[in-house]
PDB file of N, CA, C and O in Angstrom, chain B, residues numbered from 101:
ATOM      1  N   MET B 101      13.804   8.013 -26.553  1.00  0.00           N
ATOM      2  CA  MET B 101      14.512   8.249 -27.787  1.00  0.00           C
ATOM      3  C   MET B 101      15.828   8.952 -27.442  1.00  0.00           C
ATOM      4  O   MET B 101      15.831   9.945 -26.714  1.00  0.00           O
ATOM      5  N   GLU B 102      16.914   8.450 -27.953  1.00  0.00           N
ATOM      6  CA  GLU B 102      18.174   9.107 -27.827  1.00  0.00           C
ATOM      7  C   GLU B 102      18.535  10.004 -29.019  1.00  0.00           C
ATOM      8  O   GLU B 102      18.320   9.627 -30.171  1.00  0.00           O
ATOM      9  N   LYS B 103      19.061  11.139 -28.746  1.00  0.00           N
ATOM     10  CA  LYS B 103      19.415  12.062 -29.905  1.00  0.00           C
ATOM     11  C   LYS B 103      20.878  12.433 -29.672  1.00  0.00           C
ATOM     12  O   LYS B 103      21.388  12.510 -28.554  1.00  0.00           O
ATOM     13  N   LEU B 104      21.523  12.661 -30.857  1.00  0.00           N
ATOM     14  CA  LEU B 104      22.943  13.072 -30.774  1.00  0.00           C
ATOM     15  C   LEU B 104      23.195  13.999 -32.009  1.00  0.00           C
ATOM     16  O   LEU B 104      22.795  13.702 -33.135  1.00  0.00           O
ATOM     17  N   ASN B 105      23.882  15.134 -31.722  1.00  0.00           N
ATOM     18  CA  ASN B 105      24.439  15.919 -32.711  1.00  0.00           C
ATOM     19  C   ASN B 105      25.912  15.667 -32.743  1.00  0.00           C
ATOM     20  O   ASN B 105      26.636  16.091 -31.842  1.00  0.00           O
ATOM     21  N   TYR B 106      26.370  14.988 -33.756  1.00  0.00           N
ATOM     22  CA  TYR B 106      27.802  14.556 -33.827  1.00  0.00           C
ATOM     23  C   TYR B 106      28.564  15.446 -34.744  1.00  0.00           C
ATOM     24  O   TYR B 106      28.208  15.592 -35.913  1.00  0.00           O
ATOM     25  N   THR B 107      29.642  16.066 -34.224  1.00  0.00           N
ATOM     26  CA  THR B 107      30.528  16.880 -35.041  1.00  0.00           C
ATOM     27  C   THR B 107      31.481  15.985 -35.795  1.00  0.00           C
ATOM     28  O   THR B 107      32.256  15.256 -35.176  1.00  0.00           O
ATOM     29  N   THR B 108      31.447  16.018 -37.142  1.00  0.00           N
ATOM     30  CA  THR B 108      32.271  15.126 -37.910  1.00  0.00           C
ATOM     31  C   THR B 108      33.726  15.609 -38.021  1.00  0.00           C
ATOM     32  O   THR B 108      34.012  16.749 -37.655  1.00  0.00           O
ATOM     33  N   SER B 109      34.629  14.793 -38.504  1.00  0.00           N
ATOM     34  CA  SER B 109      36.013  15.157 -38.605  1.00  0.00           C
ATOM     35  C   SER B 109      36.606  14.534 -39.875  1.00  0.00           C
ATOM     36  O   SER B 109      36.482  13.328 -40.085  1.00  0.00           O
ATOM     37  N   GLY B 110      37.234  15.330 -40.700  1.00  0.00           N
ATOM     38  CA  GLY B 110      37.956  14.802 -41.883  1.00  0.00           C
ATOM     39  C   GLY B 110      37.061  14.539 -43.107  1.00  0.00           C
ATOM     40  O   GLY B 110      37.453  13.853 -44.051  1.00  0.00           O
ATOM     41  N   VAL B 111      35.837  15.114 -43.059  1.00  0.00           N
ATOM     42  CA  VAL B 111      34.901  14.941 -44.211  1.00  0.00           C
ATOM     43  C   VAL B 111      34.297  16.269 -44.514  1.00  0.00           C
ATOM     44  O   VAL B 111      34.488  17.257 -43.806  1.00  0.00           O
ATOM     45  N   CYS B 112      33.553  16.261 -45.604  1.00  0.00           N
ATOM     46  CA  CYS B 112      32.894  17.514 -46.053  1.00  0.00           C
ATOM     47  C   CYS B 112      31.765  17.912 -45.179  1.00  0.00           C
ATOM     48  O   CYS B 112      31.590  19.105 -44.929  1.00  0.00           O
ATOM     49  N   SER B 113      30.945  16.944 -44.671  1.00  0.00           N
ATOM     50  CA  SER B 113      29.815  17.265 -43.819  1.00  0.00           C
ATOM     51  C   SER B 113      30.382  17.831 -42.501  1.00  0.00           C
ATOM     52  O   SER B 113      31.475  17.454 -42.082  1.00  0.00           O
ATOM     53  N   ARG B 114      29.624  18.744 -41.850  1.00  0.00           N
ATOM     54  CA  ARG B 114      30.039  19.334 -40.593  1.00  0.00           C
ATOM     55  C   ARG B 114      29.422  18.635 -39.390  1.00  0.00           C
ATOM     56  O   ARG B 114      30.029  18.668 -38.320  1.00  0.00           O
ATOM     57  N   MET B 115      28.311  18.035 -39.490  1.00  0.00           N
ATOM     58  CA  MET B 115      27.613  17.456 -38.356  1.00  0.00           C
ATOM     59  C   MET B 115      26.631  16.420 -38.889  1.00  0.00           C
ATOM     60  O   MET B 115      26.189  16.450 -40.037  1.00  0.00           O
ATOM     61  N   ILE B 116      26.306  15.462 -37.934  1.00  0.00           N
ATOM     62  CA  ILE B 116      25.306  14.472 -38.250  1.00  0.00           C
ATOM     63  C   ILE B 116      24.285  14.525 -37.008  1.00  0.00           C
ATOM     64  O   ILE B 116      24.651  14.433 -35.836  1.00  0.00           O
ATOM     65  N   GLU B 117      23.019  14.678 -37.408  1.00  0.00           N
ATOM     66  CA  GLU B 117      21.940  14.659 -36.308  1.00  0.00           C
ATOM     67  C   GLU B 117      21.331  13.261 -36.433  1.00  0.00           C
ATOM     68  O   GLU B 117      20.917  12.827 -37.508  1.00  0.00           O
ATOM     69  N   ILE B 118      21.295  12.574 -35.284  1.00  0.00           N
ATOM     70  CA  ILE B 118      20.891  11.194 -35.188  1.00  0.00           C
ATOM     71  C   ILE B 118      19.819  10.991 -34.086  1.00  0.00           C
ATOM     72  O   ILE B 118      19.899  11.577 -33.007  1.00  0.00           O
ATOM     73  N   GLU B 119      18.836  10.159 -34.391  1.00  0.00           N
ATOM     74  CA  GLU B 119      17.847   9.760 -33.419  1.00  0.00           C
ATOM     75  C   GLU B 119      17.812   8.211 -33.461  1.00  0.00           C
ATOM     76  O   GLU B 119      17.685   7.613 -34.530  1.00  0.00           O
ATOM     77  N   VAL B 120      17.928   7.578 -32.272  1.00  0.00           N
ATOM     78  CA  VAL B 120      17.908   6.149 -32.112  1.00  0.00           C
ATOM     79  C   VAL B 120      16.834   5.841 -31.056  1.00  0.00           C
ATOM     80  O   VAL B 120      16.697   6.543 -30.054  1.00  0.00           O
ATOM     81  N   GLU B 121      16.095   4.788 -31.316  1.00  0.00           N
ATOM     82  CA  GLU B 121      15.098   4.282 -30.351  1.00  0.00           C
ATOM     83  C   GLU B 121      15.079   2.802 -30.281  1.00  0.00           C
ATOM     84  O   GLU B 121      14.909   2.130 -31.298  1.00  0.00           O
ATOM     85  N   ASP B 122      15.254   2.261 -29.079  1.00  0.00           N
ATOM     86  CA  ASP B 122      15.281   0.800 -28.846  1.00  0.00           C
ATOM     87  C   ASP B 122      16.265   0.088 -29.793  1.00  0.00           C
ATOM     88  O   ASP B 122      15.963  -0.971 -30.343  1.00  0.00           O
ATOM     89  N   GLY B 123      17.489   0.720 -29.973  1.00  0.00           N
ATOM     90  CA  GLY B 123      18.485   0.067 -30.771  1.00  0.00           C
ATOM     91  C   GLY B 123      18.341   0.132 -32.255  1.00  0.00           C
ATOM     92  O   GLY B 123      19.056  -0.546 -32.994  1.00  0.00           O
ATOM     93  N   VAL B 124      17.398   0.965 -32.706  1.00  0.00           N
ATOM     94  CA  VAL B 124      17.076   1.183 -34.118  1.00  0.00           C
ATOM     95  C   VAL B 124      17.263   2.581 -34.515  1.00  0.00           C
ATOM     96  O   VAL B 124      16.819   3.487 -33.810  1.00  0.00           O
ATOM     97  N   VAL B 125      17.924   2.817 -35.656  1.00  0.00           N
ATOM     98  CA  VAL B 125      18.129   4.206 -36.183  1.00  0.00           C
ATOM     99  C   VAL B 125      16.763   4.677 -36.711  1.00  0.00           C
ATOM    100  O   VAL B 125      16.147   4.049 -37.572  1.00  0.00           O
ATOM    101  N   LYS B 126      16.312   5.845 -36.134  1.00  0.00           N
ATOM    102  CA  LYS B 126      15.008   6.340 -36.519  1.00  0.00           C
ATOM    103  C   LYS B 126      15.115   7.535 -37.497  1.00  0.00           C
ATOM    104  O   LYS B 126      14.260   7.737 -38.359  1.00  0.00           O
ATOM    105  N   HIS B 127      16.189   8.305 -37.326  1.00  0.00           N
ATOM    106  CA  HIS B 127      16.370   9.484 -38.199  1.00  0.00           C
ATOM    107  C   HIS B 127      17.881   9.861 -38.260  1.00  0.00           C
ATOM    108  O   HIS B 127      18.610   9.832 -37.269  1.00  0.00           O
ATOM    109  N   VAL B 128      18.276  10.210 -39.480  1.00  0.00           N
ATOM    110  CA  VAL B 128      19.657  10.727 -39.650  1.00  0.00           C
ATOM    111  C   VAL B 128      19.623  11.911 -40.593  1.00  0.00           C
ATOM    112  O   VAL B 128      18.964  11.860 -41.632  1.00  0.00           O
ATOM    113  N   GLU B 129      20.293  12.928 -40.260  1.00  0.00           N
ATOM    114  CA  GLU B 129      20.438  14.085 -41.168  1.00  0.00           C
ATOM    115  C   GLU B 129      21.836  14.621 -41.130  1.00  0.00           C
ATOM    116  O   GLU B 129      22.333  14.995 -40.068  1.00  0.00           O
ATOM    117  N   PHE B 130      22.482  14.666 -42.274  1.00  0.00           N
ATOM    118  CA  PHE B 130      23.846  15.272 -42.390  1.00  0.00           C
ATOM    119  C   PHE B 130      23.722  16.740 -42.662  1.00  0.00           C
ATOM    120  O   PHE B 130      22.842  17.153 -43.417  1.00  0.00           O
ATOM    121  N   VAL B 131      24.597  17.567 -42.055  1.00  0.00           N
ATOM    122  CA  VAL B 131      24.693  18.936 -42.220  1.00  0.00           C
ATOM    123  C   VAL B 131      25.928  19.179 -43.102  1.00  0.00           C
ATOM    124  O   VAL B 131      27.056  18.947 -42.669  1.00  0.00           O
ATOM    125  N   GLY B 132      25.709  19.645 -44.333  1.00  0.00           N
ATOM    126  CA  GLY B 132      26.829  19.813 -45.268  1.00  0.00           C
ATOM    127  C   GLY B 132      27.133  18.513 -45.957  1.00  0.00           C
ATOM    128  O   GLY B 132      26.440  17.514 -45.765  1.00  0.00           O
ATOM    129  N   GLY B 133      28.160  18.529 -46.752  1.00  0.00           N
ATOM    130  CA  GLY B 133      28.539  17.362 -47.498  1.00  0.00           C
ATOM    131  C   GLY B 133      27.838  17.233 -48.831  1.00  0.00           C
ATOM    132  O   GLY B 133      27.134  18.157 -49.238  1.00  0.00           O
ATOM    133  N   CYS B 134      28.003  16.124 -49.525  1.00  0.00           N
ATOM    134  CA  CYS B 134      27.426  15.885 -50.803  1.00  0.00           C
ATOM    135  C   CYS B 134      25.966  15.476 -50.563  1.00  0.00           C
ATOM    136  O   CYS B 134      25.662  14.363 -50.133  1.00  0.00           O
ATOM    137  N   SER B 135      25.104  16.411 -50.857  1.00  0.00           N
ATOM    138  CA  SER B 135      23.653  16.279 -50.508  1.00  0.00           C
ATOM    139  C   SER B 135      23.037  14.980 -50.906  1.00  0.00           C
ATOM    140  O   SER B 135      22.433  14.310 -50.069  1.00  0.00           O
ATOM    141  N   GLY B 136      23.165  14.581 -52.187  1.00  0.00           N
ATOM    142  CA  GLY B 136      22.573  13.352 -52.657  1.00  0.00           C
ATOM    143  C   GLY B 136      23.117  12.100 -52.001  1.00  0.00           C
ATOM    144  O   GLY B 136      22.369  11.186 -51.655  1.00  0.00           O
ATOM    145  N   ASN B 137      24.400  12.071 -51.838  1.00  0.00           N
ATOM    146  CA  ASN B 137      24.989  10.858 -51.179  1.00  0.00           C
ATOM    147  C   ASN B 137      24.587  10.799 -49.696  1.00  0.00           C
ATOM    148  O   ASN B 137      24.214   9.728 -49.216  1.00  0.00           O
ATOM    149  N   THR B 138      24.654  11.929 -48.950  1.00  0.00           N
ATOM    150  CA  THR B 138      24.335  11.868 -47.550  1.00  0.00           C
ATOM    151  C   THR B 138      22.827  11.598 -47.293  1.00  0.00           C
ATOM    152  O   THR B 138      22.455  10.930 -46.328  1.00  0.00           O
ATOM    153  N   GLN B 139      22.010  12.123 -48.161  1.00  0.00           N
ATOM    154  CA  GLN B 139      20.586  11.777 -48.061  1.00  0.00           C
ATOM    155  C   GLN B 139      20.318  10.259 -48.355  1.00  0.00           C
ATOM    156  O   GLN B 139      19.452   9.635 -47.741  1.00  0.00           O
ATOM    157  N   GLY B 140      21.063   9.729 -49.275  1.00  0.00           N
ATOM    158  CA  GLY B 140      20.928   8.338 -49.575  1.00  0.00           C
ATOM    159  C   GLY B 140      21.346   7.459 -48.416  1.00  0.00           C
ATOM    160  O   GLY B 140      20.637   6.518 -48.061  1.00  0.00           O
ATOM    161  N   VAL B 141      22.518   7.763 -47.807  1.00  0.00           N
ATOM    162  CA  VAL B 141      23.014   6.991 -46.692  1.00  0.00           C
ATOM    163  C   VAL B 141      22.016   7.118 -45.523  1.00  0.00           C
ATOM    164  O   VAL B 141      21.669   6.126 -44.883  1.00  0.00           O
ATOM    165  N   ALA B 142      21.573   8.324 -45.266  1.00  0.00           N
ATOM    166  CA  ALA B 142      20.611   8.496 -44.194  1.00  0.00           C
ATOM    167  C   ALA B 142      19.323   7.686 -44.358  1.00  0.00           C
ATOM    168  O   ALA B 142      18.850   7.062 -43.408  1.00  0.00           O
ATOM    169  N   ARG B 143      18.767   7.700 -45.557  1.00  0.00           N
ATOM    170  CA  ARG B 143      17.518   6.934 -45.808  1.00  0.00           C
ATOM    171  C   ARG B 143      17.721   5.401 -45.724  1.00  0.00           C
ATOM    172  O   ARG B 143      16.842   4.650 -45.302  1.00  0.00           O
ATOM    173  N   LEU B 144      18.953   4.979 -46.158  1.00  0.00           N
ATOM    174  CA  LEU B 144      19.212   3.538 -46.100  1.00  0.00           C
ATOM    175  C   LEU B 144      19.304   3.052 -44.704  1.00  0.00           C
ATOM    176  O   LEU B 144      18.859   1.934 -44.442  1.00  0.00           O
ATOM    177  N   VAL B 145      19.853   3.805 -43.764  1.00  0.00           N
ATOM    178  CA  VAL B 145      20.029   3.279 -42.398  1.00  0.00           C
ATOM    179  C   VAL B 145      18.869   3.476 -41.555  1.00  0.00           C
ATOM    180  O   VAL B 145      18.787   2.835 -40.508  1.00  0.00           O
ATOM    181  N   GLU B 146      17.904   4.347 -41.918  1.00  0.00           N
ATOM    182  CA  GLU B 146      16.740   4.523 -41.096  1.00  0.00           C
ATOM    183  C   GLU B 146      15.945   3.253 -41.088  1.00  0.00           C
ATOM    184  O   GLU B 146      15.647   2.668 -42.129  1.00  0.00           O
ATOM    185  N   GLY B 147      15.587   2.814 -39.819  1.00  0.00           N
ATOM    186  CA  GLY B 147      14.891   1.544 -39.698  1.00  0.00           C
ATOM    187  C   GLY B 147      15.821   0.365 -39.471  1.00  0.00           C
ATOM    188  O   GLY B 147      15.368  -0.748 -39.203  1.00  0.00           O
ATOM    189  N   MET B 148      17.116   0.608 -39.577  1.00  0.00           N
ATOM    190  CA  MET B 148      18.153  -0.470 -39.403  1.00  0.00           C
ATOM    191  C   MET B 148      18.658  -0.509 -37.971  1.00  0.00           C
ATOM    192  O   MET B 148      18.770   0.523 -37.309  1.00  0.00           O
ATOM    193  N   ALA B 149      18.958  -1.701 -37.505  1.00  0.00           N
ATOM    194  CA  ALA B 149      19.551  -1.860 -36.175  1.00  0.00           C
ATOM    195  C   ALA B 149      20.816  -1.137 -36.133  1.00  0.00           C
ATOM    196  O   ALA B 149      21.551  -1.156 -37.121  1.00  0.00           O
ATOM    197  N   VAL B 150      21.159  -0.456 -35.001  1.00  0.00           N
ATOM    198  CA  VAL B 150      22.351   0.247 -34.831  1.00  0.00           C
ATOM    199  C   VAL B 150      23.591  -0.629 -35.121  1.00  0.00           C
ATOM    200  O   VAL B 150      24.506  -0.199 -35.823  1.00  0.00           O
ATOM    201  N   GLU B 151      23.611  -1.833 -34.586  1.00  0.00           N
ATOM    202  CA  GLU B 151      24.720  -2.729 -34.788  1.00  0.00           C
ATOM    203  C   GLU B 151      24.976  -3.055 -36.263  1.00  0.00           C
ATOM    204  O   GLU B 151      26.116  -3.141 -36.718  1.00  0.00           O
ATOM    205  N   GLU B 152      23.907  -3.225 -36.964  1.00  0.00           N
ATOM    206  CA  GLU B 152      24.030  -3.530 -38.435  1.00  0.00           C
ATOM    207  C   GLU B 152      24.522  -2.338 -39.167  1.00  0.00           C
ATOM    208  O   GLU B 152      25.346  -2.492 -40.069  1.00  0.00           O
ATOM    209  N   ALA B 153      24.093  -1.190 -38.857  1.00  0.00           N
ATOM    210  CA  ALA B 153      24.528   0.022 -39.543  1.00  0.00           C
ATOM    211  C   ALA B 153      26.047   0.238 -39.243  1.00  0.00           C
ATOM    212  O   ALA B 153      26.791   0.583 -40.162  1.00  0.00           O
ATOM    213  N   ILE B 154      26.502   0.053 -38.037  1.00  0.00           N
ATOM    214  CA  ILE B 154      27.895   0.169 -37.693  1.00  0.00           C
ATOM    215  C   ILE B 154      28.668  -0.814 -38.539  1.00  0.00           C
ATOM    216  O   ILE B 154      29.648  -0.443 -39.186  1.00  0.00           O
ATOM    217  N   LYS B 155      28.250  -2.039 -38.545  1.00  0.00           N
ATOM    218  CA  LYS B 155      28.920  -3.166 -39.279  1.00  0.00           C
ATOM    219  C   LYS B 155      29.044  -2.816 -40.750  1.00  0.00           C
ATOM    220  O   LYS B 155      30.097  -3.054 -41.340  1.00  0.00           O
ATOM    221  N   ARG B 156      28.024  -2.268 -41.355  1.00  0.00           N
ATOM    222  CA  ARG B 156      28.049  -2.028 -42.800  1.00  0.00           C
ATOM    223  C   ARG B 156      28.866  -0.729 -43.101  1.00  0.00           C
ATOM    224  O   ARG B 156      29.481  -0.657 -44.165  1.00  0.00           O
ATOM    225  N   LEU B 157      28.893   0.253 -42.244  1.00  0.00           N
ATOM    226  CA  LEU B 157      29.482   1.520 -42.611  1.00  0.00           C
ATOM    227  C   LEU B 157      30.937   1.769 -42.127  1.00  0.00           C
ATOM    228  O   LEU B 157      31.669   2.594 -42.674  1.00  0.00           O
ATOM    229  N   SER B 158      31.298   1.037 -41.111  1.00  0.00           N
ATOM    230  CA  SER B 158      32.632   1.262 -40.534  1.00  0.00           C
ATOM    231  C   SER B 158      33.743   0.962 -41.508  1.00  0.00           C
ATOM    232  O   SER B 158      33.739  -0.071 -42.178  1.00  0.00           O
ATOM    233  N   GLY B 159      34.682   1.857 -41.584  1.00  0.00           N
ATOM    234  CA  GLY B 159      35.884   1.653 -42.402  1.00  0.00           C
ATOM    235  C   GLY B 159      35.768   2.103 -43.831  1.00  0.00           C
ATOM    236  O   GLY B 159      36.738   1.959 -44.575  1.00  0.00           O
ATOM    237  N   ILE B 160      34.614   2.657 -44.282  1.00  0.00           N
ATOM    238  CA  ILE B 160      34.480   3.121 -45.589  1.00  0.00           C
ATOM    239  C   ILE B 160      35.300   4.398 -45.718  1.00  0.00           C
ATOM    240  O   ILE B 160      35.263   5.282 -44.862  1.00  0.00           O
ATOM    241  N   ARG B 161      36.053   4.462 -46.839  1.00  0.00           N
ATOM    242  CA  ARG B 161      36.906   5.621 -47.023  1.00  0.00           C
ATOM    243  C   ARG B 161      36.423   6.439 -48.217  1.00  0.00           C
ATOM    244  O   ARG B 161      35.754   5.916 -49.108  1.00  0.00           O
ATOM    245  N   CYS B 162      36.772   7.740 -48.227  1.00  0.00           N
ATOM    246  CA  CYS B 162      36.406   8.591 -49.307  1.00  0.00           C
ATOM    247  C   CYS B 162      37.687   9.034 -49.991  1.00  0.00           C
ATOM    248  O   CYS B 162      38.413   9.886 -49.480  1.00  0.00           O
ATOM    249  N   GLY B 163      37.954   8.461 -51.129  1.00  0.00           N
ATOM    250  CA  GLY B 163      39.195   8.733 -51.868  1.00  0.00           C
ATOM    251  C   GLY B 163      40.395   8.390 -51.013  1.00  0.00           C
ATOM    252  O   GLY B 163      40.491   7.275 -50.501  1.00  0.00           O
ATOM    253  N   PHE B 164      41.342   9.357 -50.842  1.00  0.00           N
ATOM    254  CA  PHE B 164      42.498   9.146 -50.039  1.00  0.00           C
ATOM    255  C   PHE B 164      42.274   9.461 -48.611  1.00  0.00           C
ATOM    256  O   PHE B 164      43.173   9.237 -47.801  1.00  0.00           O
ATOM    257  N   LYS B 165      41.147   9.962 -48.246  1.00  0.00           N
ATOM    258  CA  LYS B 165      40.850  10.292 -46.830  1.00  0.00           C
ATOM    259  C   LYS B 165      40.751   8.995 -45.987  1.00  0.00           C
ATOM    260  O   LYS B 165      40.312   7.972 -46.510  1.00  0.00           O
ATOM    261  N   PRO B 166      41.123   9.015 -44.783  1.00  0.00           N
ATOM    262  CA  PRO B 166      41.005   7.846 -43.925  1.00  0.00           C
ATOM    263  C   PRO B 166      39.569   7.561 -43.397  1.00  0.00           C
ATOM    264  O   PRO B 166      39.352   6.583 -42.682  1.00  0.00           O
ATOM    265  N   THR B 167      38.654   8.381 -43.741  1.00  0.00           N
ATOM    266  CA  THR B 167      37.318   8.264 -43.289  1.00  0.00           C
ATOM    267  C   THR B 167      36.345   8.750 -44.382  1.00  0.00           C
ATOM    268  O   THR B 167      36.772   9.143 -45.469  1.00  0.00           O
ATOM    269  N   SER B 168      35.045   8.720 -44.084  1.00  0.00           N
ATOM    270  CA  SER B 168      33.973   9.136 -45.041  1.00  0.00           C
ATOM    271  C   SER B 168      32.798   9.533 -44.248  1.00  0.00           C
ATOM    272  O   SER B 168      32.774   9.357 -43.030  1.00  0.00           O
ATOM    273  N   CYS B 169      31.781  10.086 -44.926  1.00  0.00           N
ATOM    274  CA  CYS B 169      30.577  10.437 -44.153  1.00  0.00           C
ATOM    275  C   CYS B 169      29.864   9.112 -43.663  1.00  0.00           C
ATOM    276  O   CYS B 169      29.366   9.135 -42.538  1.00  0.00           O
ATOM    277  N   PRO B 170      29.782   8.025 -44.377  1.00  0.00           N
ATOM    278  CA  PRO B 170      29.231   6.839 -43.793  1.00  0.00           C
ATOM    279  C   PRO B 170      30.051   6.331 -42.589  1.00  0.00           C
ATOM    280  O   PRO B 170      29.477   5.916 -41.582  1.00  0.00           O
ATOM    281  N   ASP B 171      31.378   6.364 -42.694  1.00  0.00           N
ATOM    282  CA  ASP B 171      32.230   5.972 -41.575  1.00  0.00           C
ATOM    283  C   ASP B 171      32.021   6.878 -40.358  1.00  0.00           C
ATOM    284  O   ASP B 171      32.002   6.398 -39.225  1.00  0.00           O
ATOM    285  N   GLN B 172      31.865   8.185 -40.589  1.00  0.00           N
ATOM    286  CA  GLN B 172      31.574   9.135 -39.515  1.00  0.00           C
ATOM    287  C   GLN B 172      30.293   8.789 -38.828  1.00  0.00           C
ATOM    288  O   GLN B 172      30.196   8.892 -37.605  1.00  0.00           O
ATOM    289  N   LEU B 173      29.300   8.379 -39.586  1.00  0.00           N
ATOM    290  CA  LEU B 173      27.987   7.936 -39.057  1.00  0.00           C
ATOM    291  C   LEU B 173      28.179   6.717 -38.170  1.00  0.00           C
ATOM    292  O   LEU B 173      27.620   6.641 -37.075  1.00  0.00           O
ATOM    293  N   ALA B 174      28.974   5.762 -38.646  1.00  0.00           N
ATOM    294  CA  ALA B 174      29.249   4.596 -37.819  1.00  0.00           C
ATOM    295  C   ALA B 174      29.936   4.978 -36.504  1.00  0.00           C
ATOM    296  O   ALA B 174      29.619   4.417 -35.455  1.00  0.00           O
ATOM    297  N   ARG B 175      30.900   5.954 -36.555  1.00  0.00           N
ATOM    298  CA  ARG B 175      31.546   6.397 -35.383  1.00  0.00           C
ATOM    299  C   ARG B 175      30.599   7.123 -34.411  1.00  0.00           C
ATOM    300  O   ARG B 175      30.722   7.005 -33.192  1.00  0.00           O
ATOM    301  N   ALA B 176      29.672   7.861 -34.979  1.00  0.00           N
ATOM    302  CA  ALA B 176      28.670   8.533 -34.147  1.00  0.00           C
ATOM    303  C   ALA B 176      27.815   7.521 -33.455  1.00  0.00           C
ATOM    304  O   ALA B 176      27.593   7.653 -32.252  1.00  0.00           O
ATOM    305  N   LEU B 177      27.335   6.551 -34.112  1.00  0.00           N
ATOM    306  CA  LEU B 177      26.542   5.454 -33.520  1.00  0.00           C
ATOM    307  C   LEU B 177      27.301   4.773 -32.465  1.00  0.00           C
ATOM    308  O   LEU B 177      26.754   4.495 -31.398  1.00  0.00           O
ATOM    309  N   GLN B 178      28.601   4.470 -32.717  1.00  0.00           N
ATOM    310  CA  GLN B 178      29.451   3.778 -31.676  1.00  0.00           C
ATOM    311  C   GLN B 178      29.515   4.734 -30.469  1.00  0.00           C
ATOM    312  O   GLN B 178      29.395   4.227 -29.354  1.00  0.00           O
ATOM    313  N   SER B 179      29.682   5.997 -30.571  1.00  0.00           N
ATOM    314  CA  SER B 179      29.726   6.904 -29.488  1.00  0.00           C
ATOM    315  C   SER B 179      28.490   6.899 -28.661  1.00  0.00           C
ATOM    316  O   SER B 179      28.553   7.019 -27.438  1.00  0.00           O
ATOM    317  N   MET B 180      27.312   6.755 -29.334  1.00  0.00           N
ATOM    318  CA  MET B 180      26.014   6.645 -28.656  1.00  0.00           C
ATOM    319  C   MET B 180      25.944   5.327 -27.822  1.00  0.00           C
ATOM    320  O   MET B 180      25.398   5.295 -26.719  1.00  0.00           O
ATOM    321  N   GLN B 181      26.499   4.292 -28.383  1.00  0.00           N
ATOM    322  CA  GLN B 181      26.491   2.956 -27.664  1.00  0.00           C
ATOM    323  C   GLN B 181      27.343   3.098 -26.398  1.00  0.00           C
ATOM    324  O   GLN B 181      26.935   2.675 -25.317  1.00  0.00           O
ATOM    325  N   LYS B 182      28.493   3.678 -26.540  1.00  0.00           N
ATOM    326  CA  LYS B 182      29.466   3.765 -25.380  1.00  0.00           C
ATOM    327  C   LYS B 182      28.865   4.655 -24.315  1.00  0.00           C
ATOM    328  O   LYS B 182      29.164   4.455 -23.138  1.00  0.00           O
ATOM    329  N   ALA B 183      28.036   5.623 -24.656  1.00  0.00           N
ATOM    330  CA  ALA B 183      27.434   6.583 -23.653  1.00  0.00           C
ATOM    331  C   ALA B 183      26.382   5.784 -22.803  1.00  0.00           C
ATOM    332  O   ALA B 183      26.047   6.219 -21.701  1.00  0.00           O
ATOM    333  N   ASN B 184      25.887   4.684 -23.277  1.00  0.00           N
ATOM    334  CA  ASN B 184      24.872   3.917 -22.551  1.00  0.00           C
ATOM    335  C   ASN B 184      25.465   2.762 -21.735  1.00  0.00           C
ATOM    336  O   ASN B 184      24.728   2.031 -21.073  1.00  0.00           O
TER     337      ASN B 184
END
């Protein structure tokens, strides 16, 4: 099982804790941010293939910000892929 504590940038959440096993997202927890929204995103991607999560979440913006908590999760998952 791979684990990552990803420090976010440009969003309200401060960090995302991620666990991935065999290319599948097993657990996601946002530290900070809009609690209901981040819990919802986390639960939706658990059990999802990493590639699918990246595809669905990449590029989502929050208002006028160039990124969002879902986009930051996609970036975190991409960084895990590049590390392997």
